[in-house]
C-alpha positions in Angstrom: 15.7 -14.7 -1.1 16.5 -11.1 -2.8 19.6 -9.9 -0.2 20.8 -13.7 -1.5 20.8 -13.7 -4.9 23.1 -9.9 -4.4 25.7 -11.6 -1.4 26.2 -13.3 -4.6 26.7 -10.4 -6.9 23.8 -12.5 -9.3 21.4 -10.0 -11.4 17.7 -10.4 -9.2 14.9 -9.7 -11.9 11.5 -9.7 -10.0 8.4 -11.6 -11.3 5.3 -11.4 -9.9 3.1 -14.6 -9.4 -0.1 -12.7 -11.8 1.9 -12.3 -14.4 0.6 -14.9 -17.0 2.5 -17.7 -18.5 3.8 -16.2 -21.8 5.1 -13.3 -20.4 7.1 -14.9 -18.6 9.1 -17.0 -20.6 9.9 -13.4 -22.1 10.8 -12.2 -19.7 13.6 -14.5 -19.0 14.4 -15.2 -22.2 14.8 -11.7 -23.0 17.0 -10.9 -19.8 19.1 -13.9 -20.8 18.0 -16.0 -16.9 20.2 -18.7 -16.0 18.5 -19.5 -13.0 15.4 -19.2 -11.7 14.5 -18.7 -7.2 10.9 -19.8 -6.8 8.3 -19.9 -4.1 7.0 -22.7 -5.5 4.4 -20.6 -6.8 5.1 -20.2 -10.1 3.6 -21.0 -12.8 5.7 -21.7 -15.7 7.5 -25.3 -17.5 10.7 -23.2 -18.4 13.7 -24.7 -19.2 15.4 -23.3 -16.4 17.5 -24.5 -13.5 15.5 -23.7 -10.4 15.6 -23.7 -6.8 13.1 -23.5 -4.2 12.6 -20.5 -1.6 13.3 -23.7 0.5 16.2 -24.4 -0.7 17.4 -21.2 -0.1 15.9 -20.6 3.5 19.8 -22.6 4.3 21.4 -19.8 2.4 23.7 -17.9 4.4 24.9 -14.5 4.4 28.7 -13.3 4.1 28.9 -10.9 6.5 32.5 -9.9 5.5 32.9 -6.8 2.7 31.5 -6.8 -0.7 33.7 -5.4 -3.4 31.2 -5.1 -6.8 32.0 -2.9 -9.4 29.0 0.1 -9.0 28.5 -0.3 -12.9 27.6 -3.6 -12.7 23.9 -4.7 -12.8 22.1 -5.1 -9.2 18.7 -6.2 -10.7 16.9 -5.9 -13.8 12.8 -4.5 -13.3 10.6 -5.2 -16.6 8.1 -2.4 -17.4 4.1 -3.1 -17.8 5.7 -2.5 -22.1 3.4 -0.3 -23.8 3.5 -1.2 -26.4 2.4 -4.8 -25.4 6.8 -6.6 -25.0 7.7 -5.7 -21.8 11.7 -4.6 -20.9 13.8 -4.5 -18.6 14.7 -1.9 -17.2 18.9 -2.4 -15.8 19.9 -0.9 -12.7 23.6 -1.3 -12.0 24.8 -1.2 -8.3 26.3 2.8 -8.0 22.3 3.4 -9.0 20.9 1.5 -6.8 23.4 2.8 -3.6 23.5 6.7 -5.3 19.2 6.6 -4.8 19.7 4.6 -1.4 22.6 7.0 0.5 20.2 10.5 -0.7 17.5 8.6 0.6 18.9 8.4 3.6 20.3 11.5 3.8 17.6 13.2 3.4 14.7 12.0 5.3 17.9 11.1 8.5 16.5 7.8 8.1 18.2 5.3 11.4 17.9 2.3 13.0 14.9 3.4 15.1 12.3 3.8 11.7 10.9 1.4 10.9 9.5 0.9 7.4 6.3 -0.5 5.7 7.2 -2.3 2.2 3.7 -1.5 0.4 5.6 -1.3 -3.3 5.7 -5.2 -5.0 9.1 -6.5 -5.4 8.6 -5.7 -9.3 8.4 -2.7 -8.3 11.7 0.4 -8.0 10.3 1.3 -4.6 11.0 -1.9 -3.4 14.4 -1.2 -3.3 15.0 1.0 -0.8 12.1 -0.1 1.6 14.4 -3.6 1.0 18.4 -2.5 0.6 18.1 1.0 2.5 16.0 0.8 5.6 18.4 -2.4 7.0 21.2 -0.8 5.4 20.9 2.0 7.6 19.7 -0.2 10.1 15.8 0.1 10.3 13.6 -2.8 10.1 11.1 -3.7 7.2 7.4 -5.4 8.2 6.5 -7.2 4.7 3.1 -7.0 3.6 2.3 -11.0 1.6 1.6 -10.2 -1.8 -2.5 -11.6 -0.8 -2.2 -8.5 1.2 -1.2 -5.6 -0.3 -4.1 -4.2 -1.7 -5.7 -4.4 2.2 -5.6 -1.2 3.9 -7.1 -2.5 7.5 -3.7 -5.1 7.3 -1.6 -2.1 6.9 -2.8 0.0 9.5 -2.5 -3.4 11.8 0.7 -3.5 10.4 1.6 0.1 10.9 0.6 0.1 14.9 2.3 -3.3 15.8 5.7 -2.3 14.2 5.0 1.2 14.8 6.0 2.0 11.5 8.4 5.4 10.8 8.0 5.1 7.2 6.1 5.5 4.5 7.3 5.1 0.8 4.8 5.1 -1.8 3.4 6.5 -5.4 
């Protein structure tokens, strides 16, 4: 779904399911969100128009070249909010691409590589996992949220998919 949002030249704001409703509302208001894409698990009763992910599954990405202003926003990730109020960190397309290109070159990531997506989508490292691996022609094994804290599951994915790239803090 995030790939569809980026392909539509929109800004994505990942929101974990375990966030309190008040925090979610605060983030959506602060970001001036106009549309919410959800898997149906989202618990907020927002006035924001909603698309459910099964509706978005029918989306077909346009394979033609997309011209995006490098200074335009790609995504906003909200911090934990040490002051009690989450703050949005805005990342432009150019900044994300610079990081992705540097990592691909530095570690010689290519179409033969496979990564495991340890990081949740609301954490910056997920940007390389998703967009870096795919732009290098590699593959990504995604860990479902409910398995994110289960190293045994990670090990199973590593063995099953012959993981060659590990991207974590």
